[in-house]
Structures are given as structure tokens and as C-alpha cells.
PLY file of the C-alpha trace (Angstrom):
ply
format ascii 1.0
element vertex 106
property float x
property float y
property float z
element edge 105
property int vertex1
property int vertex2
end_header
51.53 -23.94 81.24
48.16 -24.86 82.67
48.18 -26.16 86.21
46.38 -29.48 86.66
45.72 -31.57 89.76
47.77 -34.78 89.51
45.21 -36.85 91.44
42.42 -35.75 89.09
44.65 -36.79 86.19
45.12 -40.24 87.76
41.37 -40.58 88.34
40.51 -39.52 84.78
43.13 -41.89 83.39
41.64 -44.83 85.29
38.00 -43.92 84.53
38.67 -43.44 80.79
40.94 -46.52 80.53
43.88 -44.34 79.50
42.18 -42.24 76.83
42.52 -39.14 78.99
46.30 -39.36 78.53
45.89 -39.00 74.75
43.90 -35.83 75.34
46.45 -34.65 77.91
49.32 -35.37 75.49
47.78 -33.22 72.78
46.95 -30.33 75.12
50.34 -30.44 76.85
52.17 -30.42 73.51
50.06 -27.46 72.42
51.09 -25.57 75.54
54.74 -26.52 75.05
54.56 -25.30 71.45
53.14 -21.96 72.61
55.95 -21.56 75.14
58.94 -22.83 73.13
57.81 -22.54 69.48
59.09 -26.11 68.93
57.33 -29.27 67.82
53.98 -29.99 66.24
50.62 -28.52 67.09
48.20 -30.64 69.16
46.34 -32.28 66.25
49.45 -33.26 64.28
51.08 -34.40 67.53
48.14 -36.72 68.23
48.22 -38.07 64.68
51.96 -38.73 64.99
51.40 -40.65 68.22
48.79 -42.85 66.56
50.33 -43.39 63.12
53.86 -44.18 64.31
52.50 -46.81 66.71
54.12 -45.10 69.68
57.63 -44.69 68.31
57.15 -40.93 68.12
55.94 -41.04 71.74
59.37 -42.20 72.91
61.08 -39.31 71.12
58.43 -36.84 72.30
58.85 -37.71 75.95
62.57 -36.93 75.72
61.90 -33.75 73.74
59.18 -32.63 76.15
61.62 -32.96 79.03
64.09 -30.75 77.17
61.40 -28.20 76.35
60.27 -28.09 79.97
63.89 -27.34 80.89
63.89 -24.45 78.41
61.00 -22.79 80.23
62.45 -23.16 83.71
62.06 -26.74 84.92
64.82 -29.16 85.81
65.96 -31.19 82.76
64.56 -34.67 83.28
64.54 -35.68 79.62
66.90 -38.62 80.19
64.70 -39.88 83.04
61.63 -39.74 80.77
63.51 -41.66 78.09
64.78 -44.26 80.57
61.26 -44.82 81.89
60.15 -45.57 78.33
62.66 -48.38 78.03
61.72 -50.06 81.31
57.99 -50.06 80.56
57.23 -47.28 83.03
56.45 -44.50 80.56
52.92 -44.29 81.97
54.49 -42.27 84.83
55.89 -39.58 82.53
52.69 -37.53 82.02
52.27 -37.19 85.77
55.93 -36.25 86.27
55.78 -33.74 83.40
52.60 -32.19 84.72
54.18 -31.91 88.16
57.08 -30.00 86.61
54.65 -27.76 84.72
52.72 -27.12 87.94
55.96 -26.12 89.69
56.81 -23.70 86.86
53.30 -22.23 87.10
53.69 -21.69 90.87
57.08 -20.02 90.50
0 1
1 2
2 3
3 4
4 5
5 6
6 7
7 8
8 9
9 10
10 11
11 12
12 13
13 14
14 15
15 16
16 17
17 18
18 19
19 20
20 21
21 22
22 23
23 24
24 25
25 26
26 27
27 28
28 29
29 30
30 31
31 32
32 33
33 34
34 35
35 36
36 37
37 38
38 39
39 40
40 41
41 42
42 43
43 44
44 45
45 46
46 47
47 48
48 49
49 50
50 51
51 52
52 53
53 54
54 55
55 56
56 57
57 58
58 59
59 60
60 61
61 62
62 63
63 64
64 65
65 66
66 67
67 68
68 69
69 70
70 71
71 72
72 73
73 74
74 75
75 76
76 77
77 78
78 79
79 80
80 81
81 82
82 83
83 84
84 85
85 86
86 87
87 88
88 89
89 90
90 91
91 92
92 93
93 94
94 95
95 96
96 97
97 98
98 99
99 100
100 101
101 102
102 103
103 104
104 105
């Protein structure tokens, strides 16, 4: 998993009005697919996010938490899912990247 600075992610998200998170989603899913051999590739993942009007995004955030656990992180998939249902899912990319950074350091 590629290590990214969380504060740079926040800055890019604000400057691009959230479009950076679409890019991040695709790249992160691509890295998860390389590590776990599960899920779609980055392009199909991005298309699924757009064409299901975000419904796939809810499932993906849970699945990404499980996949992160498979490669050595703590399983926070239920937390990611819960944040989706209380309108706080915008935090999930930063939490997921933090987990990926911790795996990279270990």
C-alpha cells in the first residue's frame, strides 16, 4: 500500500471540492486488489461508484475495511459502515489511509 500524507489528502480534497477523493478511491481500490486479489480494478470501481449513485460506495467501505484487515490492519469495517449511516462517511478515506500508512510502516 502506498503511504500518503493525511494532511495533504485533506488539502487536496478541499482544493478540488472533493474530486480528489474519487481519484483516491480508484487508486486505493487498485492497491487493495493487488494485495488481496479481491474486488474490481480501479476503472470499474470508479464506474461502479458513479453508476450506482453511491450505493456501491457503502458496500465498498465495509469491504475495504475487511480487506485492510486481511493484509494486517485492525478490522474497522463495521466502523466504516456505521459512519456511512450517520452521514460521516467523508472520514473513511482518511481513516483507511491511516491504516494503510500504519501497515506500510510495520
